[in-house]
C-alpha positions in Angstrom: 0.0 0.0 0.0 1.3 3.5 -0.9 1.8 5.5 2.3 1.9 9.1 1.3 2.5 10.3 4.9 5.2 7.8 5.6 8.0 9.4 7.6 5.7 12.0 9.3 4.9 11.9 13.0 1.7 13.2 14.5 1.4 13.9 18.2 -2.3 13.8 19.1 -3.6 15.1 22.4 -7.3 14.8 21.8 -10.5 12.9 22.8 -13.8 11.8 21.3 -14.1 11.6 17.5 -13.7 15.0 15.8 -10.0 15.5 16.0 -8.9 11.9 16.5 -10.7 11.1 13.2 -8.1 13.4 11.5 -5.4 11.4 13.2 -7.0 8.2 11.9 -6.9 9.5 8.4 -3.3 10.5 8.7 -2.5 7.1 10.1 -4.3 5.5 7.2 -2.0 7.4 4.9 1.1 6.1 6.6 1.9 8.7 9.4 3.1 7.5 12.8 0.3 8.8 15.0 1.0 8.8 18.7 -2.2 9.3 20.7 -1.7 10.7 24.2 -4.2 9.5 26.7 -4.7 10.0 30.4 -2.8 7.2 32.2 -5.8 6.2 34.3 -8.9 7.1 32.3 -7.7 7.0 28.8 -9.8 8.8 26.1 -13.1 9.7 27.8 -14.9 8.1 24.9 -13.6 4.7 25.9 -16.2 4.9 28.8 -19.2 5.5 26.5 -21.5 2.5 26.8 -24.3 3.5 24.5 -24.4 4.9 20.9 -27.6 5.8 19.1 -29.7 3.7 21.5 -27.5 0.6 21.2 -25.4 -0.9 24.0 -21.6 -0.9 23.2 -19.1 -3.7 23.9 -16.1 -2.0 25.5 -13.9 -4.6 23.9 -15.3 -4.0 20.4 -16.0 -0.3 20.6 -16.9 1.5 17.3 -16.5 4.9 18.8 -12.9 4.0 19.6 -12.1 1.8 16.6 -13.3 4.2 13.9 -11.3 7.3 14.9 -8.2 5.6 16.4 -7.2 2.7 14.1 -3.6 2.6 13.1 -2.3 4.7 16.0 -0.1 4.0 19.0 -1.3 5.0 22.5 0.9 6.6 25.2 -0.4 7.3 28.7 0.8 10.7 29.9 -0.7 12.9 32.6 -0.2 16.2 31.0 -1.3 18.1 34.1 2.0 17.2 35.8 5.4 18.8 35.2 7.0 15.4 34.5 4.2 14.5 32.1 4.6 17.8 30.3 8.3 17.3 29.9 7.7 13.9 28.3 5.1 15.6 26.0 7.7 18.2 24.9 10.2 15.5 24.2 7.7 13.7 22.0 6.8 17.0 20.3 10.4 17.6 19.5 10.3 14.5 17.2 6.9 15.3 15.6 5.8 17.1 12.5 2.3 17.8 13.7 0.6 18.5 17.0 -3.1 17.8 17.0 -5.6 18.8 19.7 -9.2 19.5 20.4 -8.8 20.8 24.0 -10.2 24.2 24.9 -7.9 27.2 25.3 -8.1 27.2 29.1 -7.1 23.5 29.2 -4.3 24.1 26.7 -2.9 26.9 28.9 -3.4 25.2 32.2 -1.6 22.1 31.1 1.0 24.0 29.0 0.5 22.5 25.6 -0.8 25.5 23.8 0.9 26.6 20.6 3.6 28.6 22.4 4.5 25.7 24.7 4.8 23.2 21.9 6.6 25.6 19.6 9.2 26.1 22.4 9.9 22.4 22.1 9.8 22.3 18.3 9.6 25.6 16.4 9.0 23.7 13.1 5.9 21.8 14.2 2.5 22.3 12.5 0.0 23.1 15.3 -3.6 21.9 14.4 -6.7 22.6 16.5 -10.2 21.4 16.1 -13.0 23.2 18.0 -16.7 23.5 18.2 -17.0 27.2 17.2 -13.6 28.3 16.1 -10.5 29.5 17.9 -11.4 33.2 17.6 -14.3 35.3 18.8 -16.2 35.5 22.1 -17.1 31.8 22.1 -13.7 30.3 21.5 -13.7 29.0 25.1 -17.0 27.1 24.7 -17.0 23.4 23.9 -19.5 21.4 21.9 -20.2 18.2 20.0 -21.3 17.6 16.5 -24.9 17.4 17.9 -24.7 21.0 19.0 -22.2 22.7 16.6 -22.5 20.7 13.4 -26.2 19.7 13.5 -28.1 22.2 15.6 -26.5 25.6 15.6 -25.3 25.4 12.0 -28.8 25.2 10.6 -28.2 21.8 9.1 -30.7 20.1 11.4 -33.2 22.9 10.6 -32.8 22.5 6.9 -33.3 18.7 7.1 -36.4 18.9 9.4 -39.6 19.4 7.4 -41.6 22.3 8.8 -44.7 20.2 9.0 -43.1 17.9 11.6 -43.5 20.6 14.2 -40.3 19.6 15.9 -36.7 19.2 14.7 -35.2 15.9 13.7 -32.5 14.5 16.0 -29.1 13.9 14.3 -29.5 10.2 14.1 -25.8 9.4 13.3 -23.4 9.7 16.2 -20.1 11.4 15.3 -21.4 12.4 11.9 -20.0 15.9 11.7 -17.0 14.7 13.7 -15.9 12.4 10.9 -16.5 14.9 8.2 -14.6 17.5 10.1 -11.7 15.1 10.8 -11.2 14.8 7.1 -11.1 18.6 6.8 -8.4 18.8 9.5 -6.4 16.0 7.8 -6.5 18.0 4.5 -5.5 21.2 6.2 -2.6 19.5 7.9 -1.3 18.0 4.6 -1.5 21.5 3.0 0.4 23.0 5.9 3.1 20.4 5.6 3.4 21.1 1.9 3.7 24.8 2.7 6.4 24.1 5.3 8.3 22.0 2.7 8.1 24.8 0.2 8.8 27.8 2.4 10.2 26.5 5.7 7.3 28.2 7.6 5.4 26.2 10.2 1.8 27.4 10.4 -1.3 26.8 12.5 -4.4 24.9 11.3 -7.9 25.5 12.6 -11.1 23.7 11.7 -14.4 24.0 13.6 -17.5 21.8 13.6 -19.5 24.9 12.8 -17.4 25.7 9.8 -17.5 22.1 8.7 -21.3 22.2 8.6 -21.4 25.4 6.7 -19.0 24.1 4.1 -21.0 20.9 3.8 -24.2 22.9 3.3 -22.4 25.7 1.4 -24.6 26.0 -1.7 -27.7 26.3 0.5 -26.1 28.7 2.9 -25.0 30.9 0.0 -28.5 30.8 -1.4 -29.9 31.7 2.0 -27.6 34.7 2.4 -28.5 35.8 -1.1 -32.3 35.6 -0.7 -32.8 35.7 3.1 -34.9 32.5 2.9 -33.9 29.3 4.6 -34.2 26.0 2.6 -36.2 23.2 4.3 -36.6 19.6 3.5 -40.1 18.5 2.4 -42.2 15.9 4.1 -41.5 12.5 2.8 -43.9 11.1 0.2 -43.9 8.7 -2.8 -43.5 11.0 -5.8 -41.4 13.5 -7.6 -40.7 17.2 -6.9 -43.3 19.8 -8.0 -41.1 20.8 -11.0 -39.5 17.5 -11.9 -41.1 14.0 -11.7 -37.7 12.4 -12.3 -36.5 13.8 -9.0 -37.9 12.1 -5.9 -38.4 9.0 -3.8 -40.8 6.4 -5.0 -42.2 3.5 -2.9 -42.1 -0.1 -4.2 -44.8 -2.7 -3.8 -43.0 -4.2 -0.7 -42.3 -0.9 1.0 -38.8 -0.2 -0.3 -37.8 3.1 -1.9 -36.2 4.0 -5.2 -34.7 7.4 -5.5 -34.8 9.0 -9.0 -32.3 11.8 -9.2 -32.3 12.8 -12.9 -31.7 16.5 -12.2 -31.8 17.4 -15.9 -34.2 15.2 -17.9 -32.9 16.3 -21.3 -31.9 13.2 -23.2 -33.3 10.8 -20.6 -37.1 11.1 -21.0 -37.8 8.1 -23.3 -35.2 5.8 -21.7 -36.6 6.6 -18.2 -40.2 5.9 -19.1 -39.3 2.7 -20.9 -37.3 1.4 -17.9 -40.3 2.2 -15.7 -42.5 0.1 -17.9 -44.6 3.0 -19.2 -43.1 3.7 -22.7 -46.3 5.3 -23.9 -45.7 8.2 -21.6 -42.7 9.3 -23.7 -45.1 9.9 -26.6 -47.6 11.9 -24.6 -47.1 15.5 -25.5 -47.4 16.5 -21.8 -44.2 14.6 -21.1 -42.3 14.2 -24.3 -40.0 17.2 -23.8 -38.5 18.9 -20.8 -40.6 22.0 -20.5 -44.0 20.2 -20.8 -42.7 17.5 -18.5 -42.0 20.0 -15.8 -45.3 21.8 -16.4 -47.1 18.5 -16.0 -44.9 17.1 -13.2 -47.8 16.1 -11.0 -49.4 14.0 -13.7 -46.2 12.3 -14.6 -45.4 11.7 -11.0 -48.7 9.9 -10.6 -47.8 7.6 -13.4 -44.4 6.8 -11.9 -45.8 6.2 -8.5 -48.2 3.6 -9.9 -45.4 2.0 -12.0 -42.8 1.7 -9.3 -45.5 0.8 -6.7 -46.5 -2.2 -8.8 -43.2 -4.2 -8.4 -40.9 -5.0 -5.4 -37.7 -3.3 -4.4 -35.3 -6.0 -5.6 -36.9 -6.0 -9.1 -36.2 -2.3 -9.5 -32.8 -2.6 -8.0 -31.8 -5.0 -10.8 -33.9 -3.7 -13.6 -32.8 -0.1 -13.4 -29.1 -0.9 -13.6 -29.3 -0.3 -17.4 -31.2 2.9 -17.2 -29.2 5.9 -18.4 -30.5 8.4 -15.8 -29.3 8.6 -12.3 -31.0 6.7 -9.5 -30.2 4.9 -6.3 -31.7 2.2 -4.0 -32.6 3.7 -0.6 -30.4 1.8 1.7 -29.5 1.7 5.4 -26.0 2.1 6.8 -26.0 -1.7 7.4 -27.1 -2.4 3.8 -24.1 -0.6 2.4 -21.8 -3.1 4.1 -22.9 -5.8 1.6 -23.2 -3.4 -1.4 -21.1 -4.9 -4.3 -19.9 -1.4 -5.4 -18.8 -0.5 -1.9 -16.9 -3.8 -1.6 -15.4 -3.4 -5.1 -14.0 0.0 -4.0 -12.5 -1.3 -0.8 -14.7 0.8 1.4 -14.4 -1.7 4.3 -11.3 -3.0 5.9 -10.8 -5.7 8.5 -8.5 -5.3 11.5 -7.6 -7.7 14.3 -10.0 -7.2 17.2 -8.6 -6.2 20.5 -10.5 -8.9 22.3 -9.0 -11.6 20.2 -12.4 -12.4 18.6 -13.4 -12.2 14.9 -11.9 -9.4 12.8 -13.4 -5.9 13.3 -14.7 -4.2 10.2 -14.0 -0.5 9.9 -14.7 2.1 7.2 -11.9 3.2 5.0 -11.4 6.9 4.6 -12.8 8.4 1.4 -9.4 8.9 -0.3 -7.7 6.1 -2.1 -4.3 6.2 -3.8 -3.5 4.2 -7.0 -6.6 2.1 -6.4 -4.9 0.3 -3.5 -7.0 -1.0 -0.6 -6.2 0.3 2.9 -4.0 -1.6 5.3 -4.2 -0.6 8.9 -4.2 -2.0 12.4 -6.8 -2.0 15.2 -7.1 1.0 17.6 -4.7 0.7 20.5 -5.6 -0.2 24.0 -5.2 2.8 26.3 -1.5 3.4 27.0 -0.6 0.3 25.1 2.6 1.7 23.6 4.0 3.9 26.3 7.2 2.1 27.0 7.9 1.3 23.4 7.5 4.9 22.3 9.5 6.4 25.2 12.4 4.0 24.7 12.4 5.1 21.0 13.0 8.6 22.4 16.1 7.3 24.2 14.4 7.5 27.6 16.1 4.8 29.8 14.2 2.2 31.9 15.2 3.8 35.2 13.5 7.1 34.2 10.5 5.3 32.8 10.1 3.5 36.2 10.4 6.8 38.1 7.8 8.4 35.7 5.5 5.5 36.3 5.9 5.7 40.1 5.1 9.4 40.1 1.9 8.8 38.0 3.2 11.0 35.1 2.9 8.1 32.7 1.2 4.7 32.5 
């Protein structure tokens, strides 16, 4: 496997998913990512026992495995002078320092940018935050449920007004994972800049900015018109202006999404695949403008056609259709999707409990079509001794650091 980040070291002092997800991506790409965890508690997320209403197995923990695969874990109490000294010695060997701690915690524990740069002036210092590292709320923490989903307007946009109440996010660590990819991209750009100019810079990504970038086209439209876009209530049928754009219910309750944004050149082929070829000769539907003007009538025909046959029929039959469509799948369904499997979207790692392999999701970037090779997420403090001995710290000092509680 090509490791584009081979030879780079990332020192991660972070918890939960948002910033650790960036470390996971960099580890996927070949970087040596050293995760610093509290020597007793570890990453707070290790203690989470529920996710989305489901009980979690602490030995097969998706909220640990997803954002931490491929890393090494070192237990350091960064609140102690001895622990801080070890952190600085690690920072001196690193290319990137990665954190999501709030400013007051960074200052209190002396790993803010000025402290880390004193140990290594050439390090890239990357921060992830809820609302950004500037402004009156830089000291306020948050999760993707607050910053990415709720405050950003994304949850509002995806909640139909007729519901009378907003939708809950539904996918834990959703914005965290998207934002982690943004941080990883920013770090690689900063490393390229350092290579070209010799200047080490700071990188900032917030969950709020991640959400606004993800919804950027709608946000721009809203700022232009003053009107907020809202999702429509679900129904079987097309949009009021385009019958080839909507969700249609099959005879057994499945859903087929037609997404032919521009019907030009697709009208006859689409109607033929839907089993209503006569509609293509109807002057109401035979060209784009009349099709849009008579969208409701065309939508009724398509509702009846798709509703007459089961989901699996359409899933196979529509594969030869020229226009764009998709089967409406669950997150579990995608795990057996032949296209996802063909593109190596799933990778297996050895499980920490010694049981069957643990399946994790590959990051969205692939190099030279090569599948990802990675390792399981580390146990808390699993690599402390190994990493510190690589720094040249002798065993006597390691023992003293352990006795003082500075490391685990």
